[in-house]
Structure formats: structure tokens, C-alpha cells
A tleap script that builds the chain and sets N, CA, C and O, in Angstrom:
source leaprc.protein.ff14SB
mol = sequence {
  NMET THR PRO SER PHE THR CYS GLY LEU ASP
  ALA ALA LEU ALA VAL ILE GLY GLY LYS TRP
  LYS PRO LEU ILE LEU PHE HIE LEU ALA HIE
  ASP THR ARG ARG TYR GLY GLU LEU LYS ARG
  ALA VAL THR GLY VAL SER ASP LYS MET LEU
  ILE GLN GLN LEU LYS GLU LEU GLN ALA ASP
  GLY VAL VAL GLN ARG VAL ASP TYR GLN THR
  ILE PRO PRO ARG VAL GLU TYR SER LEU THR
  ASP PHE GLY ILE SER LEU ALA ASP SER LEU
  ALA PRO LEU CYS ALA TRP GLY GLY ALA HIE
  ILE ARG GLU ILE GLU LYS ILE MET LEU ALA
  ARG GLN GLY THR VAL ALA THR LYS CGLU
}
set mol.1.N position { 62.004 34.653 13.085 }
set mol.1.CA position { 60.671 35.611 12.880 }
set mol.1.C position { 59.799 34.991 14.263 }
set mol.1.O position { 59.394 33.831 14.341 }
set mol.2.N position { 59.642 35.898 15.168 }
set mol.2.CA position { 58.780 35.812 16.240 }
set mol.2.C position { 57.283 35.753 15.756 }
set mol.2.O position { 56.733 36.554 15.000 }
set mol.3.N position { 56.614 34.381 16.485 }
set mol.3.CA position { 55.276 34.390 16.147 }
set mol.3.C position { 54.573 35.721 16.561 }
set mol.3.O position { 55.042 36.337 17.517 }
set mol.4.N position { 53.425 36.229 15.872 }
set mol.4.CA position { 52.473 37.284 16.282 }
set mol.4.C position { 51.134 36.376 16.683 }
set mol.4.O position { 50.512 35.572 15.988 }
set mol.5.N position { 50.952 36.736 17.848 }
set mol.5.CA position { 49.662 35.874 18.517 }
set mol.5.C position { 48.452 37.142 18.781 }
set mol.5.O position { 48.693 38.148 19.448 }
set mol.6.N position { 47.343 36.906 18.223 }
set mol.6.CA position { 46.349 37.942 18.458 }
set mol.6.C position { 45.904 38.146 19.748 }
set mol.6.O position { 45.440 39.220 20.131 }
set mol.7.N position { 46.030 37.122 20.463 }
set mol.7.CA position { 45.504 37.119 22.069 }
set mol.7.C position { 46.467 36.055 22.829 }
set mol.7.O position { 47.439 35.499 22.317 }
set mol.8.N position { 46.058 35.909 23.985 }
set mol.8.CA position { 46.723 35.145 25.198 }
set mol.8.C position { 46.171 33.809 24.522 }
set mol.8.O position { 47.031 32.997 24.178 }
set mol.9.N position { 44.866 33.497 24.300 }
set mol.9.CA position { 44.261 32.381 23.788 }
set mol.9.C position { 44.962 31.595 22.656 }
set mol.9.O position { 45.205 30.391 22.584 }
set mol.10.N position { 45.230 32.642 21.757 }
set mol.10.CA position { 45.916 32.124 20.435 }
set mol.10.C position { 47.363 31.638 20.776 }
set mol.10.O position { 47.880 30.792 20.046 }
set mol.11.N position { 48.124 32.200 21.992 }
set mol.11.CA position { 49.283 31.624 22.173 }
set mol.11.C position { 49.262 30.547 22.894 }
set mol.11.O position { 50.131 29.691 22.726 }
set mol.12.N position { 48.080 30.363 24.003 }
set mol.12.CA position { 47.958 29.084 24.351 }
set mol.12.C position { 47.806 27.930 23.669 }
set mol.12.O position { 48.310 26.847 23.967 }
set mol.13.N position { 47.057 28.189 22.684 }
set mol.13.CA position { 46.398 27.228 21.712 }
set mol.13.C position { 47.954 26.529 20.877 }
set mol.13.O position { 48.205 25.352 20.619 }
set mol.14.N position { 48.733 27.692 20.636 }
set mol.14.CA position { 49.915 27.407 19.749 }
set mol.14.C position { 50.522 26.022 20.737 }
set mol.14.O position { 50.819 25.000 20.118 }
set mol.15.N position { 50.664 26.040 22.058 }
set mol.15.CA position { 51.316 25.126 22.470 }
set mol.15.C position { 50.618 23.864 22.901 }
set mol.15.O position { 51.190 22.776 22.945 }
set mol.16.N position { 48.746 24.150 23.370 }
set mol.16.CA position { 47.838 22.661 23.318 }
set mol.16.C position { 47.139 22.418 22.351 }
set mol.16.O position { 46.273 21.546 22.428 }
set mol.17.N position { 47.336 23.091 21.274 }
set mol.17.CA position { 46.409 22.990 19.905 }
set mol.17.C position { 46.572 21.283 19.744 }
set mol.17.O position { 47.589 20.654 20.039 }
set mol.18.N position { 45.448 20.774 19.263 }
set mol.18.CA position { 44.911 19.535 18.801 }
set mol.18.C position { 44.224 18.614 19.837 }
set mol.18.O position { 44.026 18.894 21.019 }
set mol.19.N position { 43.951 17.665 19.307 }
set mol.19.CA position { 42.971 16.695 20.061 }
set mol.19.C position { 43.550 15.980 21.246 }
set mol.19.O position { 42.757 15.738 22.156 }
set mol.20.N position { 44.766 15.609 21.387 }
set mol.20.CA position { 45.359 14.772 22.518 }
set mol.20.C position { 46.192 15.389 23.515 }
set mol.20.O position { 46.370 14.903 24.632 }
set mol.21.N position { 46.864 16.808 22.976 }
set mol.21.CA position { 47.651 17.091 24.185 }
set mol.21.C position { 46.791 17.741 25.353 }
set mol.21.O position { 47.307 17.528 26.451 }
set mol.22.N position { 45.740 18.400 25.399 }
set mol.22.CA position { 44.958 18.686 26.545 }
set mol.22.C position { 44.605 17.619 27.332 }
set mol.22.O position { 44.635 17.875 28.536 }
set mol.23.N position { 44.200 16.229 26.960 }
set mol.23.CA position { 44.167 14.953 27.606 }
set mol.23.C position { 45.555 14.543 28.153 }
set mol.23.O position { 45.589 14.048 29.279 }
set mol.24.N position { 46.525 14.679 27.564 }
set mol.24.CA position { 47.869 14.482 27.900 }
set mol.24.C position { 48.053 15.238 29.198 }
set mol.24.O position { 48.322 14.679 30.261 }
set mol.25.N position { 47.907 16.423 29.062 }
set mol.25.CA position { 48.075 17.317 30.345 }
set mol.25.C position { 47.226 16.823 31.371 }
set mol.25.O position { 47.667 16.667 32.510 }
set mol.26.N position { 45.899 16.530 31.038 }
set mol.26.CA position { 45.036 16.259 32.296 }
set mol.26.C position { 45.682 15.125 33.086 }
set mol.26.O position { 45.934 15.187 34.289 }
set mol.27.N position { 45.924 14.084 32.291 }
set mol.27.CA position { 46.463 12.766 33.137 }
set mol.27.C position { 47.780 12.914 33.502 }
set mol.27.O position { 48.338 12.033 34.157 }
set mol.28.N position { 48.400 14.016 33.128 }
set mol.28.CA position { 49.949 14.131 33.877 }
set mol.28.C position { 49.854 14.952 34.883 }
set mol.28.O position { 50.801 14.998 35.669 }
set mol.29.N position { 48.600 15.861 35.114 }
set mol.29.CA position { 48.465 16.801 36.237 }
set mol.29.C position { 48.214 16.134 37.414 }
set mol.29.O position { 48.378 16.745 38.470 }
set mol.30.N position { 47.752 14.699 37.423 }
set mol.30.CA position { 47.568 14.080 38.450 }
set mol.30.C position { 48.451 13.284 39.100 }
set mol.30.O position { 48.267 12.911 40.259 }
set mol.31.N position { 49.644 12.918 38.275 }
set mol.31.CA position { 50.541 12.041 38.444 }
set mol.31.C position { 51.710 11.956 37.495 }
set mol.31.O position { 51.514 12.433 36.377 }
set mol.32.N position { 52.902 11.426 37.750 }
set mol.32.CA position { 54.021 10.970 36.706 }
set mol.32.C position { 53.460 9.641 36.055 }
set mol.32.O position { 52.866 8.805 36.736 }
set mol.33.N position { 53.639 9.523 34.972 }
set mol.33.CA position { 53.109 8.367 34.514 }
set mol.33.C position { 54.256 7.730 33.532 }
set mol.33.O position { 55.226 8.373 33.131 }
set mol.34.N position { 54.010 6.492 33.244 }
set mol.34.CA position { 55.025 5.581 32.479 }
set mol.34.C position { 54.312 5.557 31.100 }
set mol.34.O position { 53.081 5.565 31.068 }
set mol.35.N position { 55.006 5.530 30.026 }
set mol.35.CA position { 54.457 5.589 28.456 }
set mol.35.C position { 53.229 4.642 28.545 }
set mol.35.O position { 52.140 5.140 28.260 }
set mol.36.N position { 53.278 3.369 28.897 }
set mol.36.CA position { 52.227 2.597 28.806 }
set mol.36.C position { 50.850 2.866 29.710 }
set mol.36.O position { 49.769 2.378 29.380 }
set mol.37.N position { 50.999 3.589 30.729 }
set mol.37.CA position { 50.040 4.180 31.655 }
set mol.37.C position { 49.273 5.211 31.005 }
set mol.37.O position { 48.051 5.309 31.119 }
set mol.38.N position { 50.032 6.014 30.291 }
set mol.38.CA position { 49.680 7.163 29.828 }
set mol.38.C position { 48.730 6.951 28.366 }
set mol.38.O position { 47.848 7.683 27.917 }
set mol.39.N position { 49.190 5.872 27.921 }
set mol.39.CA position { 48.725 5.322 26.643 }
set mol.39.C position { 47.320 4.866 26.965 }
set mol.39.O position { 46.353 5.273 26.322 }
set mol.40.N position { 47.206 3.874 28.136 }
set mol.40.CA position { 45.983 3.251 28.409 }
set mol.40.C position { 45.192 4.516 29.077 }
set mol.40.O position { 43.991 4.246 29.056 }
set mol.41.N position { 45.374 5.512 29.532 }
set mol.41.CA position { 44.699 6.662 29.932 }
set mol.41.C position { 44.327 7.477 28.919 }
set mol.41.O position { 43.297 8.126 29.098 }
set mol.42.N position { 44.978 7.620 27.783 }
set mol.42.CA position { 44.427 8.929 26.845 }
set mol.42.C position { 43.738 7.712 25.739 }
set mol.42.O position { 44.386 7.055 24.924 }
set mol.43.N position { 42.466 7.649 25.946 }
set mol.43.CA position { 42.055 6.357 25.255 }
set mol.43.C position { 41.970 6.641 23.766 }
set mol.43.O position { 41.664 7.787 23.436 }
set mol.44.N position { 42.185 5.801 22.901 }
set mol.44.CA position { 41.925 6.158 21.351 }
set mol.44.C position { 43.115 6.861 20.558 }
set mol.44.O position { 42.975 7.197 19.382 }
set mol.45.N position { 44.349 7.072 21.303 }
set mol.45.CA position { 45.425 7.792 20.597 }
set mol.45.C position { 46.273 6.507 20.201 }
set mol.45.O position { 46.409 5.456 20.828 }
set mol.46.N position { 46.770 6.869 19.058 }
set mol.46.CA position { 47.672 5.652 18.525 }
set mol.46.C position { 49.188 5.922 19.157 }
set mol.46.O position { 49.570 7.020 19.561 }
set mol.47.N position { 49.974 4.695 19.159 }
set mol.47.CA position { 51.085 4.972 19.573 }
set mol.47.C position { 52.068 6.346 18.872 }
set mol.47.O position { 52.649 7.260 19.458 }
set mol.48.N position { 51.968 6.063 17.534 }
set mol.48.CA position { 52.450 7.122 16.948 }
set mol.48.C position { 52.153 8.606 17.103 }
set mol.48.O position { 53.020 9.479 17.079 }
set mol.49.N position { 50.990 8.791 17.246 }
set mol.49.CA position { 50.655 10.151 17.755 }
set mol.49.C position { 50.618 10.692 19.131 }
set mol.49.O position { 50.594 11.884 19.439 }
set mol.50.N position { 50.615 9.617 19.962 }
set mol.50.CA position { 51.123 10.008 21.354 }
set mol.50.C position { 52.374 10.304 21.501 }
set mol.50.O position { 52.648 11.346 22.097 }
set mol.51.N position { 53.397 9.482 21.008 }
set mol.51.CA position { 54.964 9.930 21.025 }
set mol.51.C position { 55.004 10.934 20.325 }
set mol.51.O position { 55.645 11.765 20.969 }
set mol.52.N position { 54.599 11.484 19.080 }
set mol.52.CA position { 54.585 12.803 18.564 }
set mol.52.C position { 54.383 14.112 19.459 }
set mol.52.O position { 55.111 15.102 19.532 }
set mol.53.N position { 53.052 13.801 20.191 }
set mol.53.CA position { 52.477 14.768 20.885 }
set mol.53.C position { 53.476 14.808 22.409 }
set mol.53.O position { 53.711 15.833 23.051 }
set mol.54.N position { 53.732 14.069 22.591 }
set mol.54.CA position { 54.711 13.907 23.951 }
set mol.54.C position { 55.870 14.622 23.449 }
set mol.54.O position { 56.054 15.632 24.128 }
set mol.55.N position { 56.728 14.483 22.511 }
set mol.55.CA position { 57.813 14.875 21.880 }
set mol.55.C position { 57.712 16.661 21.625 }
set mol.55.O position { 58.565 17.544 21.713 }
set mol.56.N position { 56.433 16.679 21.318 }
set mol.56.CA position { 56.196 18.157 21.021 }
set mol.56.C position { 56.059 19.088 22.289 }
set mol.56.O position { 56.441 20.258 22.256 }
set mol.57.N position { 55.469 18.483 23.458 }
set mol.57.CA position { 55.173 18.973 24.788 }
set mol.57.C position { 56.510 19.016 25.596 }
set mol.57.O position { 56.718 19.695 26.601 }
set mol.58.N position { 57.343 18.198 24.995 }
set mol.58.CA position { 58.775 18.438 25.821 }
set mol.58.C position { 59.565 19.016 24.877 }
set mol.58.O position { 60.653 19.260 25.398 }
set mol.59.N position { 59.540 19.321 23.838 }
set mol.59.CA position { 59.911 20.496 23.107 }
set mol.59.C position { 59.692 21.813 23.625 }
set mol.59.O position { 60.589 22.636 23.805 }
set mol.60.N position { 58.400 22.002 23.876 }
set mol.60.CA position { 57.826 23.233 24.295 }
set mol.60.C position { 58.048 23.353 25.978 }
set mol.60.O position { 57.472 24.274 26.557 }
set mol.61.N position { 58.633 22.699 26.513 }
set mol.61.CA position { 58.841 22.831 28.048 }
set mol.61.C position { 57.786 22.407 28.747 }
set mol.61.O position { 57.822 22.603 29.961 }
set mol.62.N position { 56.776 21.829 28.247 }
set mol.62.CA position { 55.508 21.579 29.157 }
set mol.62.C position { 55.469 20.240 29.768 }
set mol.62.O position { 54.726 19.958 30.708 }
set mol.63.N position { 56.432 19.280 29.110 }
set mol.63.CA position { 56.581 17.769 29.637 }
set mol.63.C position { 57.977 17.493 29.885 }
set mol.63.O position { 58.828 17.811 29.054 }
set mol.64.N position { 58.277 16.906 31.005 }
set mol.64.CA position { 59.606 16.398 31.141 }
set mol.64.C position { 59.603 14.902 31.071 }
set mol.64.O position { 58.781 14.169 31.621 }
set mol.65.N position { 60.642 14.525 30.311 }
set mol.65.CA position { 60.661 12.796 30.129 }
set mol.65.C position { 61.996 12.438 30.884 }
set mol.65.O position { 62.996 13.140 30.733 }
set mol.66.N position { 61.990 11.447 31.613 }
set mol.66.CA position { 63.167 10.796 32.441 }
set mol.66.C position { 63.296 9.489 31.846 }
set mol.66.O position { 62.300 8.768 31.889 }
set mol.67.N position { 64.391 9.034 31.273 }
set mol.67.CA position { 64.788 7.801 30.909 }
set mol.67.C position { 65.829 7.116 31.780 }
set mol.67.O position { 66.998 7.501 31.765 }
set mol.68.N position { 65.359 5.955 32.650 }
set mol.68.CA position { 66.049 5.440 33.523 }
set mol.68.C position { 67.212 4.399 32.991 }
set mol.68.O position { 67.845 3.686 33.770 }
set mol.69.N position { 67.371 4.402 31.859 }
set mol.69.CA position { 68.489 3.493 31.206 }
set mol.69.C position { 68.513 2.155 31.918 }
set mol.69.O position { 69.471 1.791 32.600 }
set mol.70.N position { 67.480 1.481 31.739 }
set mol.70.CA position { 67.241 0.145 32.149 }
set mol.70.C position { 66.706 -0.852 31.283 }
set mol.70.O position { 66.100 -0.445 30.292 }
set mol.71.N position { 66.807 -2.023 31.458 }
set mol.71.CA position { 66.340 -2.986 30.648 }
set mol.71.C position { 65.365 -4.244 31.649 }
set mol.71.O position { 65.867 -5.062 32.420 }
set mol.72.N position { 64.171 -4.110 31.404 }
set mol.72.CA position { 63.438 -3.663 30.281 }
set mol.72.C position { 63.451 -1.870 30.551 }
set mol.72.O position { 63.698 -1.274 31.599 }
set mol.73.N position { 63.119 -1.354 29.300 }
set mol.73.CA position { 63.183 0.362 29.329 }
set mol.73.C position { 62.139 0.859 30.397 }
set mol.73.O position { 60.997 0.417 30.522 }
set mol.74.N position { 62.650 1.731 31.051 }
set mol.74.CA position { 61.799 2.506 32.058 }
set mol.74.C position { 61.836 4.132 31.738 }
set mol.74.O position { 62.809 4.827 32.030 }
set mol.75.N position { 60.727 4.606 31.144 }
set mol.75.CA position { 60.855 6.138 30.713 }
set mol.75.C position { 59.465 6.668 31.594 }
set mol.75.O position { 58.398 6.059 31.534 }
set mol.76.N position { 59.651 7.788 32.338 }
set mol.76.CA position { 58.409 8.488 32.829 }
set mol.76.C position { 58.328 9.761 32.297 }
set mol.76.O position { 59.292 10.365 31.826 }
set mol.77.N position { 56.910 10.286 32.380 }
set mol.77.CA position { 56.814 11.532 31.827 }
set mol.77.C position { 56.130 12.225 33.005 }
set mol.77.O position { 55.429 11.538 33.748 }
set mol.78.N position { 56.264 13.400 33.208 }
set mol.78.CA position { 55.597 14.220 34.244 }
set mol.78.C position { 55.592 15.908 33.677 }
set mol.78.O position { 56.254 16.264 32.702 }
set mol.79.N position { 54.902 16.640 34.316 }
set mol.79.CA position { 54.684 17.862 33.870 }
set mol.79.C position { 56.015 18.905 34.473 }
set mol.79.O position { 56.370 18.642 35.622 }
set mol.80.N position { 56.679 19.938 33.838 }
set mol.80.CA position { 57.356 20.804 34.443 }
set mol.80.C position { 56.586 22.004 35.194 }
set mol.80.O position { 55.365 22.162 35.197 }
set mol.81.N position { 57.369 22.669 35.713 }
set mol.81.CA position { 56.512 23.801 36.379 }
set mol.81.C position { 55.621 24.720 35.179 }
set mol.81.O position { 54.476 25.063 35.473 }
set mol.82.N position { 56.045 24.997 34.184 }
set mol.82.CA position { 55.399 25.671 33.135 }
set mol.82.C position { 54.100 24.813 32.808 }
set mol.82.O position { 52.951 25.256 32.820 }
set mol.83.N position { 54.441 23.635 32.543 }
set mol.83.CA position { 53.231 22.487 32.368 }
set mol.83.C position { 52.336 22.448 33.303 }
set mol.83.O position { 51.175 22.312 32.918 }
set mol.84.N position { 52.556 22.538 34.587 }
set mol.84.CA position { 52.049 22.530 35.989 }
set mol.84.C position { 50.962 23.738 35.691 }
set mol.84.O position { 49.747 23.541 35.686 }
set mol.85.N position { 51.611 25.077 35.431 }
set mol.85.CA position { 50.813 26.222 35.416 }
set mol.85.C position { 49.792 26.116 34.100 }
set mol.85.O position { 48.649 26.556 34.222 }
set mol.86.N position { 50.179 25.588 32.973 }
set mol.86.CA position { 49.145 25.316 32.096 }
set mol.86.C position { 47.962 24.276 32.256 }
set mol.86.O position { 46.841 24.451 31.779 }
set mol.87.N position { 48.332 23.248 32.938 }
set mol.87.CA position { 47.245 22.086 33.387 }
set mol.87.C position { 46.293 22.873 34.210 }
set mol.87.O position { 45.084 22.662 34.113 }
set mol.88.N position { 46.826 23.867 35.103 }
set mol.88.CA position { 45.909 24.435 36.247 }
set mol.88.C position { 45.022 25.377 35.508 }
set mol.88.O position { 43.975 25.709 36.064 }
set mol.89.N position { 45.328 25.892 34.227 }
set mol.89.CA position { 44.419 26.821 33.645 }
set mol.89.C position { 43.480 26.202 32.939 }
set mol.89.O position { 42.535 26.851 32.490 }
set mol.90.N position { 43.615 24.583 32.689 }
set mol.90.CA position { 42.517 24.030 31.962 }
set mol.90.C position { 41.523 23.482 33.033 }
set mol.90.O position { 40.410 23.204 32.586 }
set mol.91.N position { 41.713 23.289 34.285 }
set mol.91.CA position { 40.982 23.109 35.129 }
set mol.91.C position { 39.479 23.498 35.132 }
set mol.91.O position { 38.493 22.776 35.285 }
set mol.92.N position { 39.571 24.838 34.922 }
set mol.92.CA position { 37.848 25.363 34.847 }
set mol.92.C position { 37.180 24.754 33.747 }
set mol.92.O position { 35.967 24.549 33.792 }
set mol.93.N position { 37.900 24.438 32.731 }
set mol.93.CA position { 37.192 23.921 31.414 }
set mol.93.C position { 36.733 22.481 31.641 }
set mol.93.O position { 35.603 22.126 31.308 }
set mol.94.N position { 37.639 21.630 32.224 }
set mol.94.CA position { 37.349 20.513 32.778 }
set mol.94.C position { 36.239 20.447 33.645 }
set mol.94.O position { 35.433 19.563 33.356 }
set mol.95.N position { 35.967 21.169 34.669 }
set mol.95.CA position { 34.816 21.592 35.516 }
set mol.95.C position { 33.643 21.675 34.869 }
set mol.95.O position { 32.660 20.992 35.157 }
set mol.96.N position { 33.717 22.860 33.595 }
set mol.96.CA position { 32.492 22.921 32.718 }
set mol.96.C position { 32.248 21.858 31.924 }
set mol.96.O position { 31.068 21.700 31.611 }
set mol.97.N position { 33.096 21.028 31.481 }
set mol.97.CA position { 32.963 19.835 30.990 }
set mol.97.C position { 31.991 18.869 31.640 }
set mol.97.O position { 30.987 18.394 31.111 }
set mol.98.N position { 32.499 18.623 33.021 }
set mol.98.CA position { 32.016 17.717 33.919 }
set mol.98.C position { 30.502 18.168 34.041 }
set mol.98.O position { 29.619 17.335 33.842 }
set mol.99.N position { 30.161 19.617 34.399 }
set mol.99.CA position { 28.951 20.197 34.591 }
set mol.99.C position { 27.934 19.788 33.888 }
set mol.99.O position { 26.854 19.437 34.363 }
set mol.100.N position { 28.325 19.823 32.353 }
set mol.100.CA position { 27.602 19.943 31.000 }
set mol.100.C position { 27.576 18.619 30.168 }
set mol.100.O position { 27.191 18.575 28.999 }
set mol.101.N position { 28.006 17.586 30.856 }
set mol.101.CA position { 28.428 16.350 30.187 }
set mol.101.C position { 27.029 15.677 29.316 }
set mol.101.O position { 27.113 15.148 28.207 }
set mol.102.N position { 25.800 15.840 30.087 }
set mol.102.CA position { 24.613 15.239 29.420 }
set mol.102.C position { 24.524 16.227 28.227 }
set mol.102.O position { 24.584 15.838 27.061 }
set mol.103.N position { 24.401 17.330 28.529 }
set mol.103.CA position { 24.035 18.263 27.412 }
set mol.103.C position { 24.970 18.094 26.054 }
set mol.103.O position { 24.578 18.015 24.889 }
set mol.104.N position { 26.184 18.066 26.508 }
set mol.104.CA position { 27.259 17.947 25.334 }
set mol.104.C position { 27.162 16.472 24.850 }
set mol.104.O position { 27.531 16.222 23.702 }
set mol.105.N position { 26.790 15.693 25.477 }
set mol.105.CA position { 26.488 14.255 24.887 }
set mol.105.C position { 25.427 14.143 23.724 }
set mol.105.O position { 25.499 13.508 22.671 }
set mol.106.N position { 24.248 15.084 24.308 }
set mol.106.CA position { 23.108 15.185 23.222 }
set mol.106.C position { 23.591 16.238 22.193 }
set mol.106.O position { 22.863 16.252 21.200 }
set mol.107.N position { 24.364 16.907 22.161 }
set mol.107.CA position { 24.858 17.879 21.028 }
set mol.107.C position { 25.662 16.945 20.076 }
set mol.107.O position { 25.573 17.034 18.851 }
set mol.108.N position { 26.485 16.007 20.746 }
set mol.108.CA position { 27.236 15.323 19.887 }
set mol.108.C position { 26.634 14.160 19.026 }
set mol.108.O position { 27.099 13.793 17.946 }
set mol.109.N position { 25.555 13.641 19.640 }
set mol.109.CA position { 24.502 12.854 18.916 }
set mol.109.C position { 23.857 13.594 17.966 }
set mol.109.O position { 23.815 13.202 16.800 }
set mol.110.N position { 23.348 14.621 18.321 }
set mol.110.CA position { 22.796 15.642 17.146 }
set mol.110.C position { 23.621 15.937 16.014 }
set mol.110.O position { 23.198 16.124 14.873 }
set mol.111.N position { 24.870 15.973 16.395 }
set mol.111.CA position { 25.838 16.381 15.033 }
set mol.111.C position { 25.810 15.143 14.485 }
set mol.111.O position { 25.750 15.181 13.256 }
set mol.112.N position { 25.836 13.932 15.016 }
set mol.112.CA position { 25.951 12.643 14.306 }
set mol.112.C position { 24.812 12.393 13.595 }
set mol.112.O position { 24.870 11.519 12.729 }
set mol.113.N position { 23.733 13.011 13.791 }
set mol.113.CA position { 22.403 12.709 13.085 }
set mol.113.C position { 21.387 11.707 13.915 }
set mol.113.O position { 20.292 11.313 13.512 }
set mol.114.N position { 21.929 11.437 14.994 }
set mol.114.CA position { 21.252 10.324 15.569 }
set mol.114.C position { 20.474 11.039 16.760 }
set mol.114.O position { 20.977 11.821 17.566 }
set mol.115.N position { 19.142 10.616 16.712 }
set mol.115.CA position { 18.007 11.276 17.649 }
set mol.115.C position { 18.254 10.616 19.094 }
set mol.115.O position { 18.141 9.395 19.201 }
set mol.116.N position { 18.512 11.226 19.951 }
set mol.116.CA position { 18.728 10.934 21.557 }
set mol.116.C position { 17.243 10.622 21.961 }
set mol.116.O position { 16.193 11.195 21.671 }
set mol.117.N position { 17.478 9.663 22.628 }
set mol.117.CA position { 15.857 9.235 23.533 }
set mol.117.C position { 15.727 9.917 24.530 }
set mol.117.O position { 16.726 10.481 24.978 }
set mol.118.N position { 14.396 10.074 25.203 }
set mol.118.CA position { 14.339 10.972 26.392 }
set mol.118.C position { 14.681 9.996 27.394 }
set mol.118.O position { 14.498 8.779 27.436 }
set mol.119.N position { 15.365 11.026 28.405 }
set mol.119.CA position { 15.594 10.022 29.686 }
set mol.119.C position { 14.668 10.089 30.595 }
set mol.119.O position { 14.737 9.381 31.600 }
savepdb mol mol.pdb
quit
């Protein structure tokens, strides 16, 4: 059965849904990364979750995994052309977040019930 999406955003979220996938895409959009580099770049993600998210992105044709079959193991991750087009579509969202980072920090503090101090 073919999934029925309500709009393009619904379809895109089916591929990048979750907390970690957009961050993985962001970091891979800038360069090919080995697993350890990616783990350090995506702060706070567990090994189990990073591996799971990478496998899903690979299965969806967004991420390419190259295993060099060496000892010690060397595996690199990069974006496919499909993944590059997806990462490019996230660039305006990154720019918006950067432009509003202070306001968003205040919102997050308010959600936590913390009163932000005046700047």
C-alpha cells in the first residue's frame, strides 16, 4: 500500500522525522564524515540512536555508507544526490534558526519554567 501524504511537508517529514536526522543531514551537507566525527558533531546522540538513524537514512537513499574493509575499520558517510537536495531544502530553516537564536533560547527557558535574566 502506498503511503498517502497530505502535502509535501508530510512527505519530507516521513524521511527526516525525528530529532537527529536533520542534524545528521546538516553535518553531512558540509563534508563526508567518519562515524566518530559524526558522533562528535551530533552532540547528545547515543551510539544506538545514531546507528539507527544512519541506517534509516541509508535505506531511504539519503545517505551513502562506504566501508573500506580495513583494520582498524574505516567507514565513511556522505549524502547522495537525493540527500543533498534534501539538505539544501533545510538551509533556509538553519538560517532562520540562526537569525532568531536568542529569541528561541528565551522561549526554551520559558518552557522550562526558568526566568531569563535581562541582557
